[in-house]
MARLOKOL-32862 format. One record per residue: x, y, z of N, C-alpha, C in turn. Coordinates in steps of 0.05 Angstrom, whole numbers, padded with zeros to 5 digits, always signed. Layout:
MARLOKOL-32862
XYZXYZXYZ/...
END
This chain:
MARLOKOL-32862
+03480+00717+01135+03494+00747+01155+03489+00763+01139/+03477+00786+01143+03475+00815+01128+03493+00832+01122/+03503+00842+01093+03528+00844+01082+03539+00873+01092/+03523+00889+01112+03542+00906+01125+03521+00915+01157/+03537+00926+01166+03525+00936+01197+03514+00964+01205/+03490+00966+01211+03485+00991+01215+03497+00999+01240/+03479+01020+01237+03502+01041+01261+03492+01033+01300/+03471+01029+01296+03460+01025+01329+03484+01002+01338/+03476+00974+01310+03489+00951+01319+03521+00949+01321/+03532+00965+01313+03552+00972+01317+03562+00982+01341/+03549+01005+01354+03559+01017+01373+03558+00996+01399/+03529+00977+01401+03519+00960+01418+03541+00938+01424/+03545+00917+01391+03561+00904+01393+03601+00906+01405/+03605+00931+01401+03627+00944+01411+03633+00960+01427/+03603+00955+01455+03609+00957+01483+03612+00930+01484/+03592+00909+01485+03597+00879+01488+03622+00869+01483/+03641+00881+01461+03659+00872+01453+03679+00883+01484/+03679+00905+01496+03693+00921+01501+03690+00905+01540/+03672+00896+01535+03662+00884+01563+03660+00855+01567/+03674+00842+01545+03685+00810+01549+03697+00806+01554/+03719+00819+01575+03742+00807+01591+03739+00809+01614/+03708+00818+01620+03697+00811+01636+03682+00785+01657/+03670+00782+01627+03657+00748+01633+03667+00733+01641/+03649+00716+01652+03658+00697+01678+03654+00679+01660/+03675+00653+01666+03674+00645+01634+03650+00606+01651/+03645+00610+01672+03626+00584+01666+03601+00584+01670/+03591+00559+01657+03566+00565+01630+03538+00557+01657/+03516+00569+01653+03497+00553+01662+03482+00522+01661/+03477+00505+01664+03465+00481+01663+03443+00491+01648/+03444+00473+01629+03408+00480+01612+03389+00476+01623/+03360+00501+01627+03342+00496+01644+03322+00477+01635/+03312+00465+01654+03288+00440+01639+03270+00451+01618/+03266+00438+01595+03249+00449+01574+03221+00435+01577/+03207+00460+01577+03188+00454+01570+03160+00438+01552/+03141+00424+01552+03139+00411+01531+03125+00429+01501/+03143+00433+01484+03141+00456+01462+03150+00438+01437/+03140+00452+01417+03151+00454+01387+03155+00480+01373/+03179+00467+01359+03187+00495+01354+03182+00491+01318/+03179+00515+01302+03172+00511+01270+03182+00536+01255/+03201+00529+01238+03204+00554+01220+03170+00551+01200/+03156+00577+01203+03154+00590+01187+03151+00593+01155/+03162+00610+01158+03184+00616+01138+03212+00622+01134/+03224+00617+01106+03245+00625+01108+03253+00647+01081/+03260+00670+01087+03267+00691+01076+03290+00684+01055/+03277+00689+01024+03308+00674+01007+03330+00705+01002/+03317+00728+01011+03345+00748+01003+03333+00763+00977/+03311+00756+00970+03300+00767+00940+03285+00792+00941/+03262+00783+00925+03241+00803+00931+03229+00804+00944/+03227+00774+00964+03205+00770+00992+03222+00779+01015/+03242+00801+01007+03249+00805+01037+03280+00793+01047/+03297+00798+01059+03307+00789+01088+03321+00811+01106/+03330+00792+01130+03336+00800+01147+03324+00815+01174/+03294+00803+01179+03274+00817+01186+03288+00826+01218/+03296+00853+01220+03315+00858+01246+03299+00868+01268/+03296+00890+01277+03288+00897+01312+03251+00894+01316/+03239+00899+01284+03216+00894+01297+03200+00865+01293/+03176+00864+01316+03167+00833+01326+03143+00837+01300/+03134+00815+01305+03113+00812+01283+03082+00821+01299/+03058+00826+01288+03034+00833+01297+03007+00813+01278/+02986+00803+01294+02965+00789+01279+02949+00797+01276/+02933+00794+01257+02899+00799+01257+02880+00784+01266/+02865+00795+01271+02841+00775+01267+02834+00751+01263/+02843+00747+01238+02849+00719+01223+02869+00699+01228/+02888+00710+01241+02915+00705+01247+02938+00706+01227/+02931+00723+01210+02945+00726+01190+02971+00751+01204/+03003+00738+01202+03021+00765+01206+03027+00772+01197/+03039+00797+01198+03047+00820+01189+03079+00831+01203/+03098+00840+01183+03121+00845+01192+03133+00861+01172/+03166+00875+01180+03174+00887+01159+03206+00857+01155/+03224+00860+01134+03248+00847+01126+03265+00876+01114/+03285+00884+01134+03301+00916+01126+03307+00915+01103/+03322+00890+01099+03330+00885+01063+03321+00880+01044/+03332+00870+01020+03327+00865+01002+03301+00875+00986/+03284+00853+00975+03259+00861+00967+03259+00869+00938/+03244+00873+00919+03246+00889+00890+03260+00908+00885/+03279+00921+00909+03289+00944+00901+03305+00951+00922/+03309+00926+00940+03336+00924+00952+03339+00942+00976/+03302+00950+00988+03308+00962+01019+03292+00955+01034/+03282+00937+01032+03267+00924+01044+03234+00922+01040/+03228+00905+01064+03197+00903+01045+03165+00903+01074/+03145+00904+01062+03129+00898+01086+03117+00869+01079/+03118+00860+01098+03102+00825+01089+03077+00817+01107/+03057+00800+01094+03047+00792+01103+03048+00756+01107/+03046+00741+01125+03047+00718+01123+03023+00702+01135/+03009+00681+01109+02984+00667+01131+02988+00647+01150/+02971+00635+01153+02973+00612+01185+02987+00589+01166/+02986+00585+01142+02996+00563+01130+03023+00564+01117/+03045+00594+01118+03062+00601+01112+03063+00608+01092/+03048+00622+01079+03042+00626+01043+03054+00665+01059/+03072+00679+01038+03083+00697+01050+03082+00715+01020/+03066+00743+01033+03059+00764+01001+03070+00794+01012/+03085+00796+01001+03101+00821+01003+03084+00840+00990/+03073+00853+01015+03053+00879+01006+03057+00903+01000/+03087+00905+01001+03108+00932+00998+03138+00931+00990/+03145+00938+00972+03178+00938+00972+03184+00967+00967/+03199+00976+00984+03210+00998+00987+03226+01008+00966/+03227+01025+00965+03248+01046+00931+03271+01052+00942/+03272+01060+00961+03295+01070+00987+03305+01108+00971/+03276+01127+00953+03274+01145+00952+03257+01158+00977/+03237+01178+00967+03218+01186+00973+03197+01173+00993/+03198+01145+00983+03176+01126+01001+03200+01114+01027/+03218+01124+01025+03239+01107+01041+03253+01085+01041/+03270+01079+01061+03286+01046+01062+03295+01040+01076/+03289+01006+01085+03311+00999+01105+03288+00999+01136/+03266+00985+01130+03247+00989+01155+03258+00964+01176/+03258+00977+01198+03268+00968+01225+03243+00949+01240/+03226+00968+01244+03200+00967+01266+03182+00940+01259/+03171+00941+01274+03139+00929+01281+03127+00958+01273/+03102+00942+01257+03077+00952+01252+03055+00955+01263/+03039+00969+01272+03019+00968+01282+02996+00978+01266/+02970+00963+01269+02949+00958+01237+02927+00968+01258/+02915+00985+01244+02885+01004+01253+02872+00996+01233/+02842+00985+01224+02829+00979+01211+02850+00967+01184/+02848+00976+01159+02863+00963+01139+02891+00978+01135/+02896+00993+01152+02924+01011+01151+02945+01000+01168/+02967+00994+01148+02995+00980+01174+03009+01008+01186/+03012+01024+01196+03035+01031+01204+03065+01035+01215/+03089+01048+01201+03112+01035+01211+03131+01064+01207/+03161+01051+01204+03173+01079+01207+03196+01066+01186/+03216+01074+01174+03241+01059+01164+03270+01087+01164/+03288+01073+01171+03308+01079+01182+03314+01092+01158/+03315+01097+01141+03329+01117+01120+03311+01121+01097/+03324+01134+01076+03308+01138+01050+03288+01169+01057/+03269+01174+01049+03253+01201+01047+03265+01217+01036/+03280+01232+01045+03293+01271+01040+03317+01257+01022/+03329+01231+01012+03349+01226+00990+03349+01201+01004/+03362+01197+00984+03363+01164+00970+03381+01154+00981/+03377+01120+00990+03382+01109+01018+03393+01122+01035/+03420+01117+01040+03434+01129+01070+03438+01156+01064/+03430+01177+01054+03436+01197+01042+03399+01215+01058/+03385+01205+01059+03358+01196+01070+03358+01199+01107/+03340+01207+01114+03341+01209+01148+03305+01194+01151/+03289+01173+01131+03269+01160+01139+03253+01176+01149/+03217+01162+01146+03201+01168+01137+03176+01164+01163/+03157+01161+01170+03144+01150+01180+03111+01143+01154/+03101+01119+01149+03088+01117+01133+03061+01097+01144/+03038+01088+01115+03015+01071+01121+03018+01055+01102/+03009+01032+01099+03007+01013+01075+02986+01001+01074/+02967+01000+01063+02945+00993+01060+02942+00964+01064/+02930+00943+01074+02934+00924+01066+02918+00909+01043/+02902+00926+01041+02884+00910+01012+02889+00923+00989/+02905+00942+00991+02908+00943+00963+02934+00959+00958/+02956+00956+00978+02990+00952+00973+02998+00976+00978/+02983+01001+00977+02987+01020+00970+03002+01042+00998/+03028+01049+00991+03034+01069+01016+03042+01094+01013/+03035+01101+01032+03031+01138+01039+03052+01146+01056/+03070+01169+01053+03081+01169+01069+03075+01193+01087/+03074+01188+01110+03059+01215+01125+03074+01230+01144/+03106+01227+01140+03123+01246+01142+03152+01242+01151/+03166+01258+01135+03189+01253+01128+03214+01270+01137/+03232+01255+01156+03244+01266+01169+03266+01284+01162/+03280+01308+01164+03297+01325+01155+03323+01324+01173/+03333+01304+01189+03354+01302+01199+03360+01324+01223/+03345+01344+01225+03349+01363+01240+03327+01366+01262/+03320+01381+01278+03311+01388+01292+03288+01363+01303/+03279+01360+01276+03253+01344+01283+03263+01309+01287/+03294+01298+01282+03298+01275+01285+03311+01270+01265/+03321+01242+01261+03336+01230+01233+03331+01200+01241/+03324+01187+01222+03332+01156+01233+03310+01146+01249/+03295+01131+01248+03270+01113+01264+03280+01088+01264/+03285+01072+01286+03281+01042+01278+03261+01032+01297/+03245+01047+01305+03234+01041+01329+03200+01041+01318/+03180+01022+01326+03160+01021+01325+03134+01049+01336/+03108+01052+01328+03096+01068+01332+03079+01055+01351/+03071+01077+01364+03048+01070+01391+03022+01102+01381/+02991+01081+01384+02973+01103+01369+02948+01106+01393/+02943+01132+01384+02916+01136+01415+02891+01141+01402/+02877+01135+01417+02852+01133+01410+02851+01157+01386/+02857+01179+01381+02853+01208+01363+02865+01193+01338/+02883+01167+01335+02893+01167+01312+02920+01178+01309/+02927+01187+01331+02958+01199+01325+02979+01182+01333/+03004+01185+01331+03029+01165+01323+03041+01176+01337/+03052+01163+01350+03086+01159+01369+03107+01145+01370/+03127+01156+01366+03154+01143+01365+03181+01154+01376/+03203+01147+01366+03224+01161+01375+03247+01150+01346/+03273+01175+01349+03282+01175+01331+03314+01164+01340/+03330+01162+01327+03357+01149+01339+03380+01173+01345/+03380+01186+01320+03393+01216+01311+03376+01240+01316/+03387+01260+01313+03368+01292+01314+03364+01296+01330/+03340+01316+01333+03334+01332+01354+03348+01350+01361/+03344+01365+01385+03355+01391+01392+03385+01386+01391/+03402+01369+01402+03427+01362+01410+03430+01340+01394/+03423+01320+01377+03427+01303+01354+03436+01280+01373/+03404+01271+01399+03416+01255+01405+03393+01228+01409/+03375+01241+01386+03347+01222+01388+03336+01244+01404/+03298+01242+01386+03284+01250+01406+03255+01232+01406/+03234+01244+01418+03200+01231+01418+03189+01251+01408/+03183+01233+01387+03157+01255+01371+03132+01242+01367/+03113+01269+01358+03079+01250+01348+03088+01265+01321/+03071+01245+01305+03052+01256+01283+03030+01257+01285/+03013+01273+01274+02987+01258+01259+02986+01254+01235/+02974+01236+01230+02968+01219+01202+02943+01247+01181/+02928+01253+01198+02909+01270+01177+02925+01300+01171/+02935+01316+01190+02953+01344+01182+02976+01335+01170/+02994+01313+01166+03016+01301+01170+03031+01318+01182/+03026+01333+01210+03040+01352+01215+03066+01336+01238/+03079+01335+01241+03103+01329+01265+03115+01346+01291/+03106+01337+01312+03116+01352+01331+03138+01340+01360/+03161+01351+01365+03174+01338+01379+03169+01340+01404/+03169+01327+01429+03152+01325+01443+03174+01323+01464/+03208+01312+01460+03227+01316+01469+03256+01313+01458/+03277+01325+01473+03298+01317+01447+03320+01319+01463/+03340+01289+01464+03354+01277+01490+03372+01288+01488/+03387+01307+01516+03410+01312+01512+03437+01297+01525/+03429+01278+01527+03460+01261+01533+03453+01242+01564/+03453+01268+01573+03450+01271+01612+03423+01257+01611/+03402+01251+01599+03374+01236+01606+03366+01227+01583/+03395+01207+01579+03391+01198+01559+03397+01203+01523/+03401+01185+01516+03413+01181+01486+03408+01159+01469/+03406+01160+01441+03397+01148+01422+03374+01118+01428/+03349+01131+01432+03341+01111+01427+03321+01095+01405/+03327+01071+01415+03332+01057+01389+03292+01043+01380/+03282+01039+01410+03257+01014+01400+03236+01032+01405/+03210+01016+01408+03187+01032+01402+03177+01038+01437/+03157+01059+01437+03145+01064+01459+03130+01050+01466/+03116+01048+01496+03095+01036+01512+03071+01064+01525/+03042+01048+01519+03026+01081+01517+03006+01062+01540/+03015+01091+01562+02991+01078+01580+02968+01105+01581/+02947+01092+01567+02922+01103+01559+02914+01118+01581/+02909+01105+01605+02896+01120+01637+02910+01140+01635/+02938+01138+01642+02943+01167+01647+02967+01180+01625/+02954+01179+01597+02966+01201+01580+02985+01198+01577/+03009+01167+01586+03034+01176+01582+03053+01151+01564/+03079+01156+01561+03090+01143+01540+03107+01136+01557/+03126+01109+01559+03146+01091+01577+03159+01087+01550/+03188+01092+01553+03209+01082+01541+03232+01074+01542/+03252+01067+01535+03287+01062+01543+03302+01082+01527/+03333+01081+01525+03350+01102+01508+03376+01080+01514/+03382+01075+01503+03407+01056+01488+03434+01057+01511/+03433+01093+01514+03463+01102+01521+03450+01127+01540/+03472+01147+01547+03468+01166+01557+03457+01159+01592/+03442+01182+01604+03436+01178+01620+03457+01185+01649/+03463+01191+01679+03484+01194+01693+03502+01174+01691/+03499+01155+01684+03521+01127+01677+03534+01119+01648/+03517+01138+01633+03516+01133+01610+03511+01114+01596/+03498+01102+01621+03496+01064+01605+03464+01062+01596/+03455+01083+01596+03417+01081+01584+03402+01090+01611/+03384+01104+01597+03358+01097+01613+03336+01082+01606/+03309+01081+01636+03283+01083+01622+03277+01106+01628/+03253+01118+01622+03238+01147+01618+03212+01152+01617/+03198+01167+01628+03162+01170+01616+03163+01193+01613/+03142+01205+01597+03129+01224+01582+03104+01227+01578/+03098+01247+01592+03072+01249+01592+03065+01265+01559/+03037+01268+01559+03034+01283+01532+03023+01305+01537/+03011+01313+01555+03003+01340+01558+02996+01345+01587/+03017+01362+01599+03042+01378+01577+03057+01366+01572/+03082+01355+01559+03104+01341+01543+03117+01351+01573/+03119+01331+01585+03131+01324+01611+03152+01304+01609/+03181+01309+01609+03195+01284+01607+03213+01279+01639/+03209+01251+01645+03225+01239+01667+03236+01222+01667/+03271+01217+01683+03283+01198+01671+03272+01172+01698/+03263+01148+01693+03253+01138+01724+03277+01115+01735/+03294+01115+01712+03318+01097+01723+03342+01102+01699/+03362+01112+01714+03400+01107+01701+03404+01084+01707/+03419+01072+01678+03435+01040+01691+03455+01050+01694/+03478+01030+01713+03499+01038+01721+03521+01017+01710/+03513+01011+01686+03526+00980+01674+03538+00964+01690/+03532+00953+01719+03535+00935+01733+03516+00917+01731/+03518+00893+01758+03496+00885+01757+03462+00890+01753/+03466+00923+01755+03431+00928+01747+03437+00928+01716/+03449+00924+01696+03447+00923+01669+03461+00949+01662/+03452+00944+01630+03467+00970+01622+03445+00968+01581/+03444+00985+01567+03438+00985+01543+03408+00974+01544/+03391+00989+01550+03368+00976+01560+03364+00975+01534/+03348+00950+01520+03339+00951+01496+03303+00933+01492/+03299+00949+01474+03272+00942+01463+03243+00955+01476/+03229+00945+01471+03195+00958+01474+03188+00948+01512/+03190+00954+01529+03174+00960+01553+03152+00942+01555/+03140+00928+01567+03123+00915+01579+03114+00929+01604/+03087+00937+01600+03075+00935+01622+03048+00929+01643/+03058+00919+01663+03025+00905+01673+03006+00917+01685/+02990+00906+01703+02965+00932+01702+02964+00944+01729/+02983+00950+01746+02996+00967+01772+03005+00981+01759/+03011+00978+01728+03035+01008+01725+03069+00996+01717/+03073+00980+01723+03101+00972+01729+03108+00963+01702/+03138+00961+01697+03152+00968+01672+03171+00940+01676/+03174+00929+01647+03194+00898+01648+03207+00905+01618/+03227+00896+01622+03246+00905+01600+03274+00890+01606/+03292+00889+01576+03320+00881+01578+03333+00895+01582/+03366+00893+01600+03390+00906+01586+03398+00886+01564/+03417+00897+01549+03429+00875+01529+03451+00868+01540/+03465+00882+01563+03492+00871+01572+03494+00887+01597/+03517+00882+01611+03509+00885+01643+03496+00860+01661/+03498+00871+01690+03487+00843+01696+03511+00829+01705/+03504+00801+01719+03533+00797+01741+03554+00777+01715/+03539+00777+01696+03566+00762+01675+03574+00784+01656/+03556+00796+01647+03560+00815+01632+03547+00814+01616/+03527+00803+01610+03505+00777+01588+03486+00798+01579/+03475+00808+01601+03447+00831+01595+03429+00819+01625/+03411+00823+01618+03394+00817+01654+03356+00828+01641/+03340+00808+01656+03316+00827+01659+03301+00836+01677/+03295+00862+01680+03299+00874+01706+03268+00892+01702/+03256+00899+01730+03227+00908+01727+03237+00941+01735/+03221+00959+01729+03223+00983+01743+03208+01001+01743/+03192+01004+01765+03169+01009+01783+03171+01046+01790/+03155+01061+01762+03153+01086+01765+03140+01096+01777/+03125+01091+01811+03127+01106+01826+03147+01115+01846/+03154+01090+01850+03186+01094+01870+03209+01095+01847/+03208+01093+01824+03237+01102+01811+03255+01065+01819/+03248+01056+01824+03272+01034+01838+03266+01013+01804/+03291+01006+01810+03294+00986+01782+03304+00952+01806/+03287+00930+01799+03298+00903+01803+03306+00883+01785/+03329+00868+01787+03340+00852+01766+03318+00827+01767/+03305+00821+01754+03287+00794+01741+03309+00769+01746/+03326+00773+01728+03345+00749+01715+03366+00756+01706/+03393+00745+01711+03420+00752+01699+03425+00733+01680/+03421+00738+01654+03446+00729+01645+03474+00715+01639/+03480+00681+01636+03501+00682+01653+03524+00678+01617/+03508+00680+01596+03517+00677+01575+03525+00649+01565/+03514+00635+01571+03514+00606+01569+03494+00592+01555/+03483+00574+01560+03458+00558+01544+03440+00566+01550/+03423+00594+01575+03416+00603+01574+03401+00628+01564/+03422+00638+01541+03430+00659+01528+03435+00688+01536/+03454+00701+01516+03468+00720+01519+03459+00753+01502/+03463+00776+01511+03460+00802+01494+03430+00800+01492/+03405+00810+01508+03380+00811+01501+03377+00830+01485/+03366+00831+01456+03377+00854+01444+03346+00866+01433/+03316+00863+01449+03298+00861+01445+03277+00866+01474/+03262+00874+01480+03244+00871+01498+03232+00852+01508/+03214+00852+01521+03196+00825+01536+03165+00834+01526/+03154+00812+01522+03125+00819+01529+03116+00794+01562/+03093+00806+01559+03084+00795+01594+03057+00788+01592/+03047+00754+01593+03021+00743+01597+02997+00756+01615/+02985+00743+01623+02958+00744+01644+02975+00739+01669/+02988+00712+01669+03004+00706+01687+03015+00714+01702/+03039+00737+01693+03054+00750+01693+03079+00731+01686/+03075+00720+01666+03103+00717+01662+03115+00724+01634/+03148+00725+01637+03156+00746+01616+03165+00727+01594/+03164+00737+01556+03175+00717+01543+03191+00734+01533/+03207+00728+01516+03222+00742+01499+03250+00732+01487/+03276+00736+01475+03301+00737+01455+03320+00740+01461/+03347+00716+01456+03367+00735+01462+03389+00728+01430/+03399+00753+01430+03411+00751+01403+03436+00730+01405/+03451+00728+01422+03471+00701+01417+03460+00683+01441/+03492+00667+01447+03486+00650+01465+03466+00624+01463/+03471+00604+01488+03456+00575+01478+03468+00570+01455/+03467+00559+01431+03482+00538+01418+03502+00559+01404/+03492+00588+01405+03516+00609+01394+03504+00626+01375/+03470+00616+01372+03453+00634+01356+03430+00646+01372/+03442+00652+01388+03413+00652+01403+03386+00638+01418/+03373+00654+01440+03345+00630+01449+03325+00649+01446/+03307+00637+01443+03280+00642+01457+03273+00633+01486/+03259+00654+01503+03259+00646+01530+03235+00655+01546/+03228+00634+01566+03202+00650+01584+03218+00650+01612/+03206+00675+01630+03209+00675+01659+03192+00680+01672/+03199+00654+01700+03167+00652+01710+03177+00653+01742/+03178+00678+01749+03185+00682+01782+03213+00686+01784/+03229+00688+01765+03262+00690+01774+03269+00673+01756/+03250+00642+01745+03269+00624+01737+03263+00626+01705/+03291+00620+01690+03284+00620+01663+03285+00585+01652/+03267+00588+01625+03262+00569+01614+03271+00571+01585/+03297+00560+01581+03304+00567+01542+03277+00547+01526/+03256+00561+01520+03240+00552+01491+03252+00543+01476/+03278+00551+01463+03288+00545+01440+03311+00559+01434/+03339+00543+01427+03365+00548+01424+03370+00537+01391/+03367+00566+01373+03373+00584+01348+03403+00564+01335/+03396+00545+01317+03427+00538+01313+03434+00540+01286/+03424+00561+01277+03429+00570+01240+03410+00557+01226/+03411+00533+01221+03395+00528+01209+03372+00538+01199/+03352+00540+01234+03332+00542+01246+03327+00576+01244/+03346+00586+01241+03347+00615+01247+03375+00621+01264/+03383+00644+01268+03401+00665+01278+03399+00690+01282/+03411+00700+01307+03413+00720+01319+03383+00738+01318/+03360+00729+01330+03333+00742+01336+03343+00765+01345/+03339+00794+01342+03342+00818+01347+03304+00824+01361/+03281+00806+01350+03255+00817+01358+03258+00816+01375/+03226+00820+01386+03211+00808+01415+03195+00792+01399/+03180+00789+01417+03162+00764+01407+03130+00763+01411/+03105+00764+01397+03090+00751+01391+03074+00734+01405/+03053+00738+01424+03035+00712+01436+03008+00712+01424/+02995+00698+01416+02966+00692+01415+02950+00682+01432/+02917+00690+01426+02910+00676+01443+02905+00653+01457/+02926+00639+01437+02929+00604+01445+02950+00601+01459/+02984+00620+01460+02999+00628+01473+03015+00614+01456/+03010+00606+01431+03036+00607+01412+03050+00632+01411/+03082+00618+01408+03098+00652+01401+03104+00649+01377/+03107+00676+01373+03124+00681+01342+03142+00701+01337/+03163+00702+01322+03183+00718+01315+03196+00714+01297/+03218+00728+01290+03235+00729+01262+03263+00727+01275/+03282+00720+01267+03310+00721+01263+03322+00734+01241/+03346+00754+01247+03354+00774+01224+03383+00762+01209/+03371+00736+01216+03396+00710+01190+03389+00687+01193/+03405+00666+01185+03401+00631+01189+03378+00634+01172/+03369+00601+01179+03353+00596+01159+03368+00582+01131/+03345+00567+01118+03351+00557+01093+03371+00572+01065/+03363+00601+01073+03381+00614+01047+03402+00634+01070/+03399+00636+01093+03412+00648+01105+03401+00684+01116/+03385+00687+01110+03368+00713+01101+03346+00711+01125/+03344+00694+01149+03332+00698+01170+03294+00683+01167/+03283+00682+01190+03257+00662+01186+03246+00675+01193/+03213+00667+01189+03196+00665+01219+03182+00651+01227/+03191+00646+01259+03180+00623+01270+03157+00627+01289/+03147+00596+01298+03132+00587+01314+03136+00574+01335/+03126+00575+01360+03132+00563+01382+03110+00555+01387/+03097+00523+01399+03076+00519+01405+03072+00503+01426/+03065+00516+01449+03063+00508+01476+03045+00477+01478/
END
């Protein structure tokens, strides 16, 4: 396990503990396993290669190489940006110093041309935790990092755990966990050409608070969709939309903390009809979390699956992805054998694809990536041969 607990994780786990007394003791029977194989592609050592890949999912280039972030360790102790080939060879593209270049990257990267774009939770305006994070780019050919924006911790936002999305003009959009006009976080835009940041929305608690994960972009409607883990009318988080021009913010759903779920976590998946899919970290029938659908046009939420907290998983702490057939894939942070699971959800039926046992990874906090062949890829924040996390693959 990592040596310290981040502010966001402290909040969510405290909330989960607070609800523990209402959890049901019954465990679900293990769902029927499909024919697939699990493989650890890389074990982080906790040294110069990095450690504890956190909220960030993996991305893949046309050659099949994987890219991601490790939130800790590296040459300077502040995390890395890495590349992993299909054969499992890892290369550190950049090692953060914790200073002006940023420190502790948590988020999924995006790739455009030879450039990776991402955020760090800390560093930038100050060393380590005295800074408020940056938006950066890394050249995959040269390993050179460029800071595109440094958060000040004021009205512009502070501490981004979130991945970015990019429009066709090259503008980057994301969220910050703190800061903004009310210190409940922001939705922001950064123009890489001018390195100018624009706050599109400042959360005020009543409309959401502490957004942690990245946004989903619907380019046809020029609309961003996202989640805030807390706040809203019931203080259990919201699903929201934000049209870019003019910047118009709308709460699509307020979670109640009951059977509908609580603390929506992860980047949302979008289907061709414009419906959204995601995870609630806790709540649901057993308090162990849920998979949900929200229809923006009607602002209605439907619970697609309620975790029992047993072999089927517990506390999904990341979003889901959706394939062309409508199947959903994701991970839970706990449950299964005690260290989390990777799962598939098909028409309300959950199948556990893998139950982590610590030796092969523990506590997956990221979403999953699916390639053109149906292979799934992800990371765990801990476990593996060195306890510093792994990159894994599930082959159908």
